[in-house]
N, C-alpha and C positions, 0 to 999 in steps of 0.2 A: 085523534086518540088522546086520552088523558094520561099524562105521566106527572111524576113528582117534580116540582120546580126545585132546582138545586140551591137557589138563593133564599127563597122564603118558605120552602116546604109545602106550599100550597099546590093547587092543581095547575099544571101547564098543559098547553096543547101541542101535540106533535102532528104535523101536516101528514096527510094520508100517504104522500110519497116519501116520507121520512126525510124531508129536506130542511125543515125549520122548526124551531121550538119557540113558542111565545107563552108568556105568563101575563095575564091582564092584572093580576094583583100587584106585581112588583115592576111591571113593564120590562121584563126580560125578553130579549129578542136575540137569538143566536142560531147558527146552522146546527144541524144535528151532530156533525163532526166536532164542533166547538163544544156542544153540550156533553158529548161523550168524554172529551178531554177534561172539561171542568169537573164533572163528576168523579172521574178517575183521580184527579189531583186533590180533590177535597174529601174523598171518602175512600180510605185505603181498601175497604171491602171490595170495591170495584176496580182497583188498579189493574187487575189482570185483563180487563176488557180492551186495553190499549193494544194487546196482542192481536186482536181481531182486525186492526187497521194496519198491520205491519205487512200485509200481503202474505206471501209464502213464507212460512217460518221453518220450513224443513231444513234442519242442519244448523239453525241459529236461534238465538233468543230474541224476544221482542225489544229488549233494552229495558232501561230504567225510566222512571217518570222524568227525570232530568234530561234525558236524551230526546224527549218528545216535545220539548219547549221550542 
């Protein structure tokens, strides 16, 4: 699946099992989890997606970006 590369803004490839992201243009290689964190840290529009990785958020907040480092 094609996705936007967070570094060069070109086309990156997301593996079909959502495990790994690669970009041939800038040689980006990272896991999908790392990709999500990278995008969330570098584009405030997507910072709320970190909550998806917090597990059950019932009765609690997902935290701040600093707490995810």
